[in-house]
N, C-alpha and C positions, 0 to 999 in steps of 0.2 A: 831278491834277498840277498844275503851276501853265503859261499860257498866256505860261509869260515863260519857261520853258524849253524849251520848240519850238522848233526851227527849220528846214532841210536837214535830210529824216531819209539812210541807209542806203540805206533800195527806189530812193528818188527821183534820189544820186547812182550806183549799182548800174546800173542797170537793164542792156542788151540785155550792155553787159559782162562784167557775171558772170554775170552765163547763158551765153557762152559760153564764156570762161577754163576752164585746165584743172582738177578735182579741189584744192583741194589737203589734202585731207585720202579717202579710200574707205576704207572700211567692207566684207567681201564678208561676206557665211554666219556670222556673230558668235555665239558662245555665251558665254547666261554662265550656270551651273550651279553653284551651295551644296548642298553636304552635309556629313549633319550623319546622327551610330550614326542617326538617330531617320525624317526627311525627306533626301526631297532635294533641292527649289528649282528650275524653268528659268528665270532673267533674264529670261535673251531669246537666242534659238532661228532660227535666221538673216536675223539684221536684217543690212539692206543699207544703206548710209547714205551719199551723196557729200556734201560742202562745198566751194561753188567758192571761189574768189579770192577774197577781195575784198565776203566781204559776209556779217552775224550774220546768225549762222543758231542759233534759235533752241529748247531740249529740252523740251515740255513733256508732264506725266501724271502720272500718277497714284502713291498711294505704295507703292514698292520696284515701279515701275520700267526701274529702273535708268540714271537722268537721270543723275547724279554718278559712281557704279560704272561711266557709258563718259566721259566727260569721264579718270575718273584715270584709262581705259587709253589714252584716249586721247596720254591726257601719261608711260601707261609706266609705271608709279604701280603701270600692276594684273596679271595675268597676263588672257585670256579664256579660258575650254574649251576653246575653239577657235575656228577664224575667223582674217581677215584682217585686220591696223590699218593704212592705209602714209602718210607723213608727207612730201611731196610727191616724192611717188613711191617715198619711202623705208621697207625695215618697220618699225617701230615698234622693233618685237624687238631690229631691231641697229642702231636708232640707239646705245643707250645713255643711261646716267643723266647724263654729262655732250653729248652731242649732238646731245638730249631740248630738255636744257636753252633750249640755240643759237635751240631750230625752233619752241619754243612756251614760255607766259609764263602762270600761274596762278595767277592767284585764288578763291582757300579764303573761306569764306564767311564766315567769325569773319573771317578775318584772317590768322589764322596768324602770326606776331611768334613775335620770340622775345624774353620777357617782358628780359632781364638786359645781351640791348643797345638800342643808341641805336636810334631812327629814322633815321642816315646807316646803319652797321651792317648794320640788319637791309637794305637798301635793296640796301649793295656786295656783302650776305652771298658773293650767284652768280659774279661776280667773282673775287672774295678766292676756290672752289672750286677753279677755276679752277688761282692760282698763277701767271698765266703775266704780271701786272704788278704794274708801281709802283703805291705806295702813295697813291698824289699820282695817278698818274690815277686807278682808281679810284675817291676822290679825287674828284676833279671829274665823272668819269662821274658815278656816287650824286645828288649832288646837283644836279645838267641836273637829274636822274629829276625828285626831288622836285620840281625848278619845276614841272616839265611840270605835277604833275596839279594845281600852283595852291598849294602846300604854297610859308613859306618860308623861306627858309636859317636863321632864327635859332633852326626848332625840327628842323632836325638833329641837338641835339645832347637836347630830347629823350627821357621814354621812352617807351613804349608805353602803360601806366597810366595816363600824365598829360592819353592823347590822348580826345579825345572817336570815336565809331561815327562819323561819318565823316569824321574826319581816320583812323585807321587803316586804312579802307578803301581811299582813295590812298598810303598809308605803299607797302600791297599792289602794290597796282599798280602804285606807280613798283620796286618790286622784281619786282616781271612781268615788265618790260619794261628795266631794263636790260639783260639782252643783248640787244636791242633783235630780239626773235622775230620774223617772218611773222602766227603763231597763239597766239592769244587767247583760256584757256578764262576763261570766268568761273558759277563759282557760287555761283548770288544774290545779286549784287555788290550791287542795295540793298536784304536782308533785316537787319531791325533797328533801319534811319535811320527820321529827325523827312520828314513829305516837303518840306520844303527840304528836309535835306539830297541826299533820294533826286532829285528833279529838279538836282539842283548836281553829282551825280553823272553823272549822266544822260547831262547838255546835256554832265559834263567827256569820258565816254564816245563820246559820237553825236566832237564834234571830236576828237575822237586815231587811234577808224577812221578819219577820215576820210583826215587828215593823213598818220598817219600808213602809208596807208596798208595795216590792218593786215587777218584774215580773220579773226574773232568769229564764236567758239562761246560760245554767252549760256548755263543753269541757271534758269527767273525762272518765283516761282509769282507774280508783282504786275504781274496784264495793262496795270496802268499803258506798264510797263516794255517788255513782250511787244511794241507795238502802240508804242511813241516810238524802237525800236531798232531789230525784227525789218526783217530783209528775205525771210529766211524764218521759218519754222515749223513743225517737227516733230514730231505727233505721239506717242510712245511710250503705245501699246497692243496689248492681250493676244502679249505675246510680241517687238513685232515694229516697226518705224515704223509705220505707219496710214496718213499722209500728211507728207511733207515739201511746200509749195508755201507760198508770199505768203498772207498773215495772213485771205484777205478771201475765199481757195479753201479757207484748210484750217477755216476755223467754215461753211462751207456741206457742208464733209464731212460726211456721214451717217452717228458713230456716238455709244453713250451715253454717253461721258466729252468728245468733243467738246459735244458741248448742252451737257452738265453745267456744262461748264468753262466756257463760250466764253456762254451764252447765259442761268443764270442770275441774279442781279439782280444780283450781285457783277460781272459781265460785261456786263450790259446795261448797269452805270454807266462802265463803260470803253470801250467804243463806242460811246459817245460821243467818241472822238477817232476810234476809224476813221475812221465819219461825215465829223468837222471837218476831218481829215489825209488823205489818202487817201494813204499810204503806203504800199497792195501795188502791185510790180505785173504 
């Protein structure tokens, strides 16, 4: 990524305060099992994970390790086979859809915008679903979020089909933040973006994390994004979290997936970020 996109990182800002904070998310003894007439497939087995308040925790792992599934379970869109997930001390199963929406924002990989809605209508959708605010207040709140993610007021009337990939991500991010949730989930936030758009989106995420005091859980395969944003990295392998630690500690952990992912040719190029900008705490 371009040097201009690098500023103070979440890890340098969080430091000891993040480590001492109570967990925003607690996952205990989680099992995820998919069954069919032909087979039984265990994705997670006795998985434990804490997400600390104010940090950016990135989930990495090979195909089939259940990274996005875990995000959807934290959001309450999927139910684990067994185990417990708590957000701010309350079980996700007890939050309900509306309760979860006020605490958790979700940026889906491809944006998941409603194609028949304008940009403003997409951003405002969660507030309209509450049916507790006037149209004027909903519009004003959506316009604030529109500009918060770097879009212009005139973009409000555009349709998703008229937007670039980077703009779609920004609209989806504004919608994820419309309820002012303290927890933000990101599924491959820079996937499909060109380098310049990716740099700009990472810079936006970093500033929003800092300014809004967000806690972030992110799934990404992009090593530049991973090193630019992560306070800690949790590696999913062998059906559980094999390590959750700052980047430098993760890279030093002896595990085949970690070696291949971080120390292969692609990983070595991205590691220049870590050597030049020592983000890890």
